[in-house]
C-alpha positions as CSV (number, residue, x, y, z in Angstrom):
1,M,95.6,33.6,111.0
2,R,95.7,32.9,107.3
3,F,96.7,29.4,106.2
4,L,97.9,28.1,102.8
5,I,98.1,24.3,102.5
6,A,100.3,23.4,99.6
7,G,99.4,19.9,98.7
8,A,95.8,19.1,99.6
9,G,96.0,15.3,99.6
10,A,94.6,13.2,102.4
11,I,96.6,15.0,105.2
12,G,96.5,18.5,103.7
13,A,92.8,18.3,102.9
14,Y,92.0,16.9,106.3
15,L,93.9,19.7,108.1
16,G,92.3,22.3,105.8
17,A,88.8,21.0,106.4
18,R,89.4,21.0,110.2
19,L,90.8,24.5,110.2
20,G,88.2,25.8,107.8
21,R,85.4,24.3,109.9
22,A,86.8,26.1,112.9
23,G,86.5,29.5,111.1
24,F,90.1,30.1,110.0
25,D,91.0,31.6,106.7
26,V,92.2,28.5,104.7
27,T,93.3,28.1,101.1
28,L,94.1,24.6,99.6
29,F,96.3,24.2,96.6
30,A,95.3,21.1,94.7
31,R,95.3,19.5,91.3
32,G,93.4,17.1,89.1
33,P,90.1,15.5,89.9
34,H,90.6,16.2,93.6
35,L,90.8,19.9,92.8
36,A,87.6,19.8,90.7
37,A,85.7,17.9,93.3
38,M,86.6,20.2,96.1
39,R,85.8,23.3,94.1
40,E,82.3,22.0,93.4
41,H,81.5,20.3,96.7
42,G,84.1,21.4,99.2
43,V,85.9,18.8,101.4
44,R,83.9,15.9,102.8
45,V,85.5,14.2,105.9
46,L,84.3,10.8,106.9
47,S,85.3,10.0,110.5
48,A,84.2,7.7,113.3
49,G,84.0,10.9,115.4
50,G,81.4,12.3,113.0
51,D,81.3,13.2,109.3
52,F,81.4,16.8,108.2
53,D,81.8,19.1,105.3
54,A,84.0,22.2,104.9
55,R,84.4,24.9,102.2
56,P,87.9,26.3,102.3
57,R,89.1,28.3,99.3
58,I,90.5,26.0,96.6
59,I,93.1,27.1,94.1
60,A,94.7,25.5,91.1
61,T,97.8,27.7,90.8
62,L,100.0,29.4,93.5
63,E,99.6,32.7,91.6
64,E,96.1,32.7,93.0
65,A,97.4,32.6,96.6
66,A,97.8,35.5,99.0
67,A,100.9,35.6,101.2
68,P,100.0,33.3,104.2
69,D,100.8,33.6,107.9
70,V,101.2,29.8,108.0
71,L,102.3,27.7,105.0
72,I,101.7,24.0,105.6
73,L,103.6,21.7,103.3
74,G,101.2,18.9,102.6
75,V,103.1,17.1,99.8
76,K,105.2,14.0,100.1
77,A,108.9,14.6,100.5
78,H,109.8,13.6,96.9
79,A,107.4,16.3,95.6
80,L,108.9,19.1,97.6
81,T,111.9,19.6,95.3
82,S,109.8,20.8,92.4
83,L,107.2,22.7,94.6
84,A,109.6,24.6,96.8
85,P,110.8,27.1,94.2
86,Q,107.2,28.0,93.4
87,L,106.5,28.7,97.1
88,A,109.5,31.0,97.6
89,P,107.7,34.2,96.5
90,L,105.0,33.5,99.1
91,I,107.3,33.2,102.1
92,G,107.8,36.5,103.9
93,D,109.8,37.5,106.9
94,T,107.0,36.5,109.3
95,T,105.7,33.5,107.4
96,T,105.8,30.2,109.4
97,V,106.5,27.2,107.2
98,V,105.3,23.9,108.7
99,S,106.9,20.8,107.3
100,T,104.8,17.6,107.7
101,Q,106.9,15.2,105.6
102,N,107.9,11.7,106.8
103,G,111.5,10.7,107.2
104,I,114.4,13.1,107.6
105,P,113.4,16.6,106.5
106,W,115.7,18.8,104.5
107,W,116.2,21.3,107.4
108,F,117.3,18.6,109.9
109,F,121.1,19.1,109.6
110,P,122.3,22.7,109.4
111,D,125.7,21.7,108.1
112,I,124.9,18.5,106.2
113,R,122.9,18.4,103.0
114,L,121.5,15.0,102.1
115,E,121.3,14.6,98.4
116,R,118.6,12.0,98.6
117,V,116.4,14.4,100.6
118,D,117.3,17.8,98.9
119,P,118.9,17.1,95.5
120,G,121.1,20.0,94.6
121,G,120.0,22.0,97.7
122,V,116.9,23.3,95.9
123,I,114.6,23.2,98.9
124,A,117.0,24.8,101.3
125,R,117.6,27.7,98.8
126,S,113.8,28.2,98.4
127,I,112.6,28.0,102.1
128,P,114.6,30.0,104.6
129,A,115.6,27.9,107.6
130,A,114.4,30.6,110.0
131,S,110.8,30.1,108.6
132,V,110.6,26.4,109.4
133,L,108.5,25.1,112.3
134,A,108.7,21.3,112.5
135,S,105.8,19.0,112.9
136,I,105.1,15.3,113.1
137,V,101.7,14.0,112.0
138,Y,100.3,11.1,114.1
139,F,97.0,10.6,112.3
140,S,96.0,8.4,109.4
141,T,93.9,9.6,106.5
142,E,93.2,8.5,103.0
143,L,91.4,9.9,99.9
144,S,88.4,7.5,99.4
145,E,87.5,9.5,96.3
146,P,88.2,13.0,94.9
147,G,87.1,15.5,97.5
148,V,86.4,12.9,100.1
149,V,88.9,12.3,103.0
150,R,88.5,9.3,105.3
151,H,89.9,9.8,108.7
152,I,91.1,6.4,109.9
153,E,92.6,7.1,113.4
154,G,94.6,9.5,115.5
155,N,94.4,13.3,115.8
156,R,97.8,14.4,117.1
157,I,100.3,16.7,115.4
158,S,103.4,17.5,117.4
159,L,105.0,20.9,116.9
160,G,108.6,22.0,117.7
161,E,111.2,24.6,116.9
162,P,114.2,23.0,115.1
163,D,116.5,24.6,117.7
164,G,114.5,23.2,120.6
165,S,113.3,26.6,121.9
166,R,109.8,27.6,122.8
167,S,108.2,30.2,120.6
168,D,105.1,32.3,120.3
169,R,104.5,31.1,116.7
170,A,104.4,27.5,117.9
171,R,102.0,28.4,120.7
172,R,99.7,30.3,118.3
173,L,99.7,27.5,115.8
174,A,99.0,25.0,118.5
175,E,96.1,27.0,119.7
176,A,94.6,27.1,116.2
177,L,95.0,23.4,115.7
178,I,93.4,22.7,119.1
179,A,90.5,25.0,118.2
180,A,90.1,22.9,115.1
181,G,89.7,19.7,117.1
182,L,93.3,18.3,117.0
183,R,95.8,17.6,119.7
184,A,98.9,19.8,119.2
185,P,101.6,19.3,121.9
186,I,104.7,21.4,121.7
187,T,108.0,19.7,122.2
188,T,111.5,21.0,122.7
189,R,112.8,17.6,121.5
190,I,111.3,17.5,118.0
191,R,114.5,16.1,116.5
192,H,114.5,13.1,118.9
193,E,110.8,12.6,118.1
194,I,111.5,12.6,114.4
195,W,114.0,9.8,114.9
196,V,111.6,7.8,117.0
197,K,109.0,7.9,114.2
198,L,111.7,7.2,111.6
199,L,112.8,4.1,113.5
200,G,109.6,2.4,112.6
201,N,109.0,4.0,109.2
202,L,112.5,3.1,108.0
203,A,111.8,-0.6,108.6
204,F,108.1,-1.2,108.4
205,N,107.3,0.9,105.3
206,P,109.6,-0.6,102.7
207,V,109.2,-4.1,104.0
208,S,105.5,-3.8,103.9
209,A,105.7,-2.5,100.3
210,L,107.9,-5.5,99.4
211,T,105.7,-8.1,101.1
212,G,102.2,-6.6,101.0
213,A,102.0,-7.3,104.8
214,T,100.3,-5.3,107.5
215,L,102.1,-4.0,110.6
216,A,100.8,-6.9,112.8
217,A,101.7,-9.5,110.1
218,M,105.3,-8.2,109.9
219,C,105.7,-8.2,113.7
220,R,104.4,-11.8,114.1
221,H,106.5,-13.3,111.3
222,P,109.8,-14.5,112.8
223,E,112.1,-13.9,109.9
224,T,110.5,-10.6,108.9
225,S,110.4,-9.4,112.5
226,A,114.2,-10.2,112.8
227,L,114.9,-8.2,109.6
228,V,112.9,-5.2,110.9
229,R,114.9,-5.4,114.2
230,R,118.2,-5.4,112.3
231,M,117.2,-2.3,110.3
232,M,116.1,-0.5,113.4
233,E,119.4,-1.4,115.1
234,E,121.3,0.1,112.2
235,A,119.2,3.3,112.3
236,E,119.7,3.5,116.1
237,A,123.4,3.3,115.6
238,V,123.3,6.2,113.1
239,A,121.2,8.3,115.6
240,R,123.5,7.5,118.5
241,K,126.6,8.6,116.5
242,L,124.8,11.8,115.7
243,G,124.2,12.4,119.4
244,F,120.5,11.3,119.6
245,E,119.7,9.0,122.4
246,L,116.2,7.7,121.6
247,P,113.7,7.7,124.4
248,V,112.1,4.3,123.4
249,S,113.7,0.9,122.8
250,I,113.4,-1.1,119.7
251,D,111.3,-3.7,121.6
252,Q,108.9,-0.9,122.5
253,R,108.7,0.4,118.9
254,I,108.0,-3.1,117.5
255,A,105.4,-3.8,120.2
256,G,103.7,-0.5,119.5
257,A,103.5,-1.3,115.8
258,E,102.0,-4.7,116.5
259,K,99.3,-3.1,118.7
260,V,98.2,-1.0,115.7
261,G,97.1,-4.3,114.1
262,E,96.2,-5.1,110.5
263,H,97.2,-1.6,109.2
264,K,98.8,-1.0,105.9
265,T,101.7,1.4,106.0
266,S,101.6,4.6,103.9
267,M,104.2,3.3,101.6
268,L,102.2,0.1,100.8
269,Q,99.1,2.3,100.3
270,D,101.0,4.5,97.8
271,L,102.3,1.4,96.0
272,E,98.8,-0.1,95.7
273,A,97.4,3.2,94.5
274,G,100.1,3.7,91.9
275,R,101.6,6.7,93.6
276,P,105.4,7.3,94.1
277,M,106.7,6.0,97.3
278,E,108.6,8.1,99.9
279,I,111.7,5.9,99.8
280,E,114.5,8.5,99.8
281,A,113.5,10.6,102.8
282,I,112.6,7.6,104.9
283,V,115.2,5.0,103.9
284,G,117.7,6.5,101.4
285,A,118.5,9.3,103.8
286,V,119.5,6.9,106.6
287,V,121.7,4.9,104.1
288,E,123.4,8.1,103.0
289,L,124.0,9.1,106.7
290,G,125.5,5.7,107.3
291,D,127.9,6.2,104.4
292,K,128.9,9.6,105.8
293,L,129.5,8.1,109.2
294,D,131.2,5.0,108.0
295,L,128.6,2.7,109.6
296,P,127.5,-0.7,108.2
297,M,124.0,-0.6,106.9
298,D,123.8,-4.1,105.3
299,S,120.1,-4.9,106.0
300,T,118.8,-1.4,105.4
301,R,120.8,-1.1,102.2
302,A,119.5,-4.4,100.9
303,V,115.9,-3.5,101.6
304,Y,116.4,0.0,100.1
305,A,117.8,-1.4,96.9
306,C,114.8,-3.8,96.5
307,A,112.3,-1.1,97.3
308,K,113.9,1.3,94.8
309,L,113.7,-1.4,92.1
310,L,110.0,-2.1,93.0
311,S,109.2,1.6,92.7
312,Q,110.7,1.6,89.2
313,T,109.1,-1.6,88.0
314,R,105.6,-0.8,89.4
315,R,105.7,2.8,88.2
316,P,102.5,3.6,86.3
317,S,103.0,3.9,82.5
């Protein structure tokens, strides 16, 4: 099985290192100092389960890539708009495209295009819907320096066909990921699972960026916890109107976040590192859906507006 990971940041490089170490044919597409470091030294993974090195193939341009069996999209959602057209020539009839982005992915609604997720429909035109295999990443990684990935916690990546079916390609990919040391359950309810994860990300991520607070701090602060709850209620109302009954309650979602402890959300980490934040796919998309469904989104809309302004005022010069 030949893998191409387009976007070898913390998640992509970690997946590539795991798969490469397990003997799979892996190519990582990267840029900048991270590219140079991986070309010279490979990928170094620091983990409580044991540090290791891997030497997957590293490329600087997609013209260097061979057509893959599995194309893993390792970039953040906002970067996919410019990347997708470059990937189109590499996607054949049998290519499996694995989306790992947070928030609502571009493929989620067959009959609804969300402008905040897929501006102008560029991604949908570049990546055939039939190629997509959905995934949800449940592990935390960060780049501690170019070429070095720190694995913080978790090792699960859920897989699922967008139509809820079971497929051989999902089974084959799960087997590869398991061989690489990951947990890779296959679910027939991937859309519901995406909403469950979104329920937390929608509220905790932008509020953490605005306050600088960890998950535990937000849950324990009465006023902030109440705001998080209102945002989750608004997102749950959107999900319910779309026909998704979520398998966990808001109380359970907040309690689960508090148990994670003094952890900074990915959006706060991006802000502190000077990287663009994933505001649109995680928050803007739900606001857009609320508008389409004529649902009030007062708390979510207010936090969204503040987070967007923060991203503009804190953007690196």
